[in-house]
C-alpha positions in Angstrom: -20.2 21.5 12.6 -18.8 21.7 9.0 -16.4 24.5 10.0 -13.0 23.1 10.8 -10.8 26.2 11.2 -10.3 27.7 14.6 -12.8 30.4 15.5 -12.4 33.8 17.0 -15.7 35.0 18.5 -16.3 38.8 18.5 -18.8 39.7 21.2 -20.1 42.9 22.8 -21.0 43.7 26.4 -24.7 43.6 27.2 -27.5 42.3 29.4 -27.0 38.6 28.7 -23.3 37.8 29.4 -23.9 34.0 29.3 -24.7 34.4 25.6 -21.1 35.5 25.2 -19.8 32.5 27.0 -21.9 29.5 26.0 -20.8 29.2 22.3 -17.1 29.4 23.3 -17.1 26.5 25.7 -19.1 24.2 23.5 -16.6 21.6 22.3 -18.5 21.2 19.0 -17.3 24.7 18.0 -13.5 24.8 17.4 -12.9 28.1 19.4 -9.6 29.3 20.6 -10.0 33.1 21.1 -12.5 35.8 22.0 -12.5 39.5 21.3 -14.6 41.6 23.7 -15.8 44.8 22.1 -16.7 47.4 24.8 -17.0 51.0 25.8 -14.7 52.5 28.4 -17.3 52.5 31.2 -17.9 48.7 30.8 -14.5 47.8 32.2 -15.9 45.8 35.2 -18.2 43.7 33.0 -15.3 42.9 30.7 -13.1 41.9 33.6 -15.7 39.4 34.9 -16.3 37.9 31.5 -12.6 37.7 30.7 -11.9 36.0 34.0 -14.3 33.1 33.2 -13.2 32.7 29.6 -9.5 32.6 30.5 -10.2 30.1 33.3 -11.6 27.8 30.5 -8.3 28.1 28.7 -9.2 30.5 25.8 -7.3 33.6 24.7 -9.0 37.0 25.3 -8.4 40.3 23.5 -10.2 43.6 24.2 -11.4 46.1 21.6 -12.4 49.6 22.7 -15.5 51.0 21.0 -16.2 54.7 20.8 -18.8 56.1 23.2 -21.1 57.6 20.6 -24.5 57.3 18.9 -22.9 58.0 15.5 -23.3 54.6 13.7 -20.8 55.7 10.9 -18.1 56.2 13.5 -18.9 52.8 15.1 -18.9 51.1 11.7 -15.5 52.6 10.9 -14.2 51.3 14.3 -15.4 47.8 13.4 -13.9 48.0 9.9 -10.5 48.7 11.6 -11.1 45.6 13.7 -12.0 43.3 10.8 -9.1 44.6 8.7 -6.8 43.8 11.6 -8.3 40.3 11.9 -8.0 39.6 8.2 -4.4 38.4 8.7 -5.3 36.3 11.8 -5.3 32.5 11.1 -8.6 31.9 12.7 -12.1 32.8 11.3 -13.9 35.6 12.9 -17.5 35.0 13.9 -19.8 37.9 15.1 -21.9 37.0 18.2 -24.6 39.6 17.9 -26.4 38.6 21.1 -25.4 41.7 23.1 -24.6 45.3 22.8 -26.7 48.4 22.1 -29.0 48.4 19.0 -26.8 50.8 17.1 -23.6 48.9 18.0 -25.2 45.6 16.8 -26.4 47.1 13.5 -23.0 48.6 12.8 -21.2 45.4 13.6 -23.7 43.3 11.6 -23.2 45.5 8.4 -19.4 45.3 8.7 -19.3 41.6 9.5 -21.6 40.9 6.5 -19.4 43.0 4.2 -16.4 40.9 5.3 -18.4 37.7 4.8 -18.0 36.7 8.4 -20.4 34.3 10.1 -23.0 36.0 12.3 -25.2 34.5 14.9 -27.2 35.2 18.0 -27.8 33.0 21.0 -31.5 32.6 21.3 -32.2 32.5 25.1 -35.5 30.7 24.8 -33.9 27.7 23.1 -30.3 28.2 24.1 -29.2 27.7 20.5 -27.2 29.6 17.9 -29.5 31.2 15.3 -27.6 32.1 12.1 -28.1 35.5 10.6 -25.5 35.1 7.8 -26.6 31.8 6.3 -30.0 31.2 4.7 -31.9 28.1 5.6 -29.4 27.0 8.2 -31.0 25.4 11.2 -30.4 26.4 14.8 -27.4 24.9 16.4 -28.0 23.8 20.1 -25.5 25.0 22.6 -24.2 22.5 25.1 -25.0 23.1 28.8 -21.5 23.4 30.2 -21.5 26.5 32.4 -21.1 25.8 36.1 -22.8 27.7 38.8 -19.8 29.8 39.9 -19.1 30.8 36.3 -22.7 31.9 35.8 -22.6 34.0 38.9 -19.2 35.5 38.0 -20.3 36.9 34.7 -23.3 38.5 36.4 -21.0 40.3 38.8 -21.3 38.0 41.8 -18.9 35.8 43.7 -19.9 32.4 45.1 -18.2 32.4 48.6 -19.6 29.1 50.0 -22.2 26.4 49.7 -23.3 23.4 51.8 -23.8 19.7 51.1 -21.7 19.5 48.0 -21.7 15.7 48.4 -25.5 15.6 48.8 -27.8 15.2 51.8 -27.3 12.3 54.3 -29.7 9.4 53.9 -31.2 9.7 57.4 -32.1 13.4 56.9 -33.6 12.7 53.5 -35.8 10.0 55.1 -37.1 12.4 57.7 -37.8 15.1 55.0 -39.6 12.6 52.8 -41.8 11.4 55.7 -42.6 14.9 56.8 -43.6 16.0 53.3 -46.0 13.0 53.0 -47.7 14.1 56.2 -47.5 17.8 55.4 -51.2 18.6 55.8 -51.2 17.2 59.3 -48.0 18.8 60.5 -48.5 22.5 60.0 -49.1 23.4 63.7 -46.3 21.1 64.9 -43.8 22.5 62.4 -44.6 26.1 63.4 -43.9 25.2 67.1 -40.8 23.2 66.1 -39.5 26.3 64.3 -40.1 28.4 67.4 -38.2 25.9 69.7 -35.3 25.7 67.2 -35.1 29.5 66.7 -35.0 30.4 70.4 -32.2 28.3 71.8 -29.2 29.0 74.0 -26.4 30.0 71.5 -23.8 27.9 73.4 -25.8 24.8 74.5 -28.5 24.6 71.8 -31.1 24.0 74.5 -34.5 25.4 73.7 -36.9 27.3 75.9 -39.3 25.0 77.9 -42.4 23.8 76.0 -45.6 25.4 77.1 -48.9 23.3 77.6 -50.0 24.0 74.0 -46.7 22.5 72.7 -46.9 19.6 75.1 -50.4 18.8 73.9 -49.7 19.3 70.2 -49.6 15.7 68.8 -48.0 16.8 65.6 -45.1 18.6 67.4 -44.5 15.6 69.7 -44.5 13.3 66.6 -41.9 15.5 65.0 -39.8 15.6 68.2 -40.0 11.8 68.4 -38.7 11.5 64.8 -35.8 13.7 65.6 -35.0 11.9 68.8 -35.2 8.5 67.2 -32.5 9.7 64.8 -30.5 11.0 67.7 -30.6 14.5 66.3 -32.1 15.9 69.6 -32.7 14.9 73.2 -35.8 15.9 75.0 -35.0 16.8 78.6 -38.1 17.5 80.6 -39.9 20.3 78.8 -36.8 21.5 76.9 -35.2 20.2 73.7 -31.5 19.8 73.4 -30.4 20.0 69.8 -27.2 18.1 69.0 -25.4 21.0 67.3 -26.0 24.0 65.1 -26.6 21.8 62.0 -29.5 19.9 63.7 -30.9 23.2 65.1 -30.9 24.6 61.5 -32.5 21.4 60.2 -35.4 21.7 62.7 -35.8 25.4 62.1 -37.0 24.8 58.5 -33.6 23.7 57.1 -35.1 20.2 56.5 -37.3 21.6 53.7 -34.3 23.2 52.0 -32.4 19.9 52.3 -35.1 17.6 50.9 -35.7 20.1 48.1 -32.0 20.1 47.3 -31.8 16.3 47.4 -34.7 16.2 44.9 -32.9 18.7 42.6 -29.7 16.8 42.7 -31.6 13.5 42.0 -33.3 15.1 39.0 -30.0 15.5 37.3 -30.3 11.9 36.2 -33.7 12.6 34.6 -33.1 16.1 33.2 -30.1 16.1 30.9 -30.1 19.9 30.9 -29.7 20.2 34.7 -26.0 21.1 34.7 -25.3 22.3 38.2 -26.9 22.8 41.6 -26.3 24.3 45.0 -27.7 24.4 48.6 -27.4 27.3 51.0 -25.3 29.2 48.5 -23.7 32.4 49.8 -22.9 35.1 47.3 -21.3 38.5 47.4 -21.6 41.4 45.0 -20.4 45.0 45.1 -22.8 47.9 44.7 -21.5 51.5 44.9 -18.4 50.3 46.6 -20.3 48.3 49.3 -20.2 44.5 49.6 -23.7 43.0 49.6 -24.2 39.5 50.8 -27.1 37.2 50.0 -27.9 33.5 50.7 -29.9 31.3 48.2 -31.7 28.3 49.7 -31.6 26.1 46.7 -30.4 26.8 43.1 -30.4 24.8 39.9 -28.7 25.7 36.7 -30.8 24.3 33.9 -30.2 24.8 30.2 -27.8 27.7 31.1 -30.6 29.4 33.1 -30.5 29.9 36.8 -33.4 28.7 39.0 -33.6 30.2 42.5 -35.8 28.4 45.0 -36.8 29.9 48.4 -38.1 27.5 51.1 -40.3 28.6 54.0 -41.9 26.5 56.8 -42.8 29.5 58.9 -46.3 31.0 59.0 -46.3 34.4 57.1 -47.7 37.4 58.9 -49.7 40.1 57.1 -47.5 41.8 54.5 -44.6 39.3 54.9 -45.7 37.3 51.8 -45.6 40.4 49.5 -42.3 41.6 50.9 -40.8 38.1 50.4 -42.0 37.9 46.8 -40.5 41.3 46.0 -37.2 40.2 47.6 -37.1 37.0 45.5 -37.9 38.9 42.3 -35.3 41.5 43.0 -32.6 39.0 43.7 -33.6 36.9 40.7 -33.4 39.9 38.5 -30.0 40.8 39.7 -28.7 37.3 39.3 -29.6 36.8 35.7 -32.7 38.8 34.6 -34.1 36.9 31.6 -31.7 34.1 32.5 -33.3 33.5 35.9 -36.5 31.9 37.2 -37.7 31.8 40.8 -39.9 29.7 42.9 -41.2 29.7 46.5 -42.0 26.6 48.5 -44.2 27.3 51.5 -46.1 25.3 54.0 -48.8 28.0 54.2 -51.0 29.3 51.4 -50.6 32.9 50.2 -53.6 35.2 50.1 -55.3 36.2 46.9 -53.3 39.4 46.4 -50.0 37.6 47.1 -50.9 34.9 44.6 -51.7 37.5 42.0 -48.5 39.3 42.7 -46.5 36.1 42.4 -48.1 35.4 39.0 -47.3 39.0 37.9 -43.7 38.5 38.9 -43.5 35.1 37.3 -42.6 33.4 40.6 -43.8 29.8 40.8 -45.6 28.9 44.1 -45.5 25.4 45.6 -47.8 25.5 48.6 -49.2 22.8 50.9 -51.3 21.2 48.2 -48.2 20.6 46.0 -45.7 19.7 48.6 -46.7 16.0 49.0 -45.5 15.5 45.4 -42.7 18.1 45.5 -40.2 16.1 43.4 -42.7 15.6 40.6 -43.8 19.3 40.7 -40.2 20.5 40.7 -39.5 18.3 37.7 -42.5 19.6 35.8 -41.5 23.2 36.6 -37.9 22.8 35.4 -38.9 20.9 32.3 -41.5 23.5 31.5 -38.8 26.2 31.6 -36.7 24.2 29.1 -39.6 23.8 26.7 -40.6 27.5 26.9 
């Protein structure tokens, strides 16, 4: 960028906190300081944003705004701020991406009067759009935020995640093979889920298989795969899972793991894929209570979170709609306009559930898309970048 002086970014608290963060950590912008303008009741949001900014090594100052609808009072408040900043060695840029409408209008008028640069972060393109310079093209913002930072500015804590080093080759091989045979394995997978779900908590030994299980070729084929890899041992009619990890793998975890391996592999094909996670546990506080959630697979692409739920179990009547609402609610809390959601399921949803998923903008990958899951995931992520 042509600007060589150090930059102080003035931002406001609002619904898209990543827009306050992305311009600061882009190395093409010579930033060294942030001023967070806020009302008294926004203390917690300020705390979350300040924590991430300071972790990145930037200085943070706070500026208290009056809690009022009187734009003249707000303008006077911003004039005091810009007068104070006039003696500061860095240039002050107004990030007008957040804040209430009357706060933004007041800040814009004052910043313009002081000939400060003004921009917004356009969420669709993840770029700076300049409001103070005519005919100046959008400036792309680098995709540098990490998953834990994204979650922090949205009021969540990442407490744990699995397979940071990727999925073992043998488990990826099984997942790949099962996906290719997906249309032939539905009954067997349902029975495998049952066996893995109802095991002795200490020994990981399943209930005995009934005649329907023993005569189900697809189930026996799946068990043979697992036994060949020494993940289980079939003893008579019971299945002895090696440990909790292999029990989880058989109980649908394999779909999460192959999905995660595809997402991680796609980072070499999609430059905007900046971070990922599997079995991500998060905590957030609501009305003084700690709420915990687990996300099957997540991908942070172009500074936007993508949440992927994986299901191999057959859905009972009503379960599909409830699950869609749950996914939508969680995605909304984790990023709103900065979050997309998808469901990967071995069983087709009914017409009303498909309509509801479309209404909630949740992508569905069912049995017909699973055989080319990696390609379909790539298309979905790429589509989100373009749109």
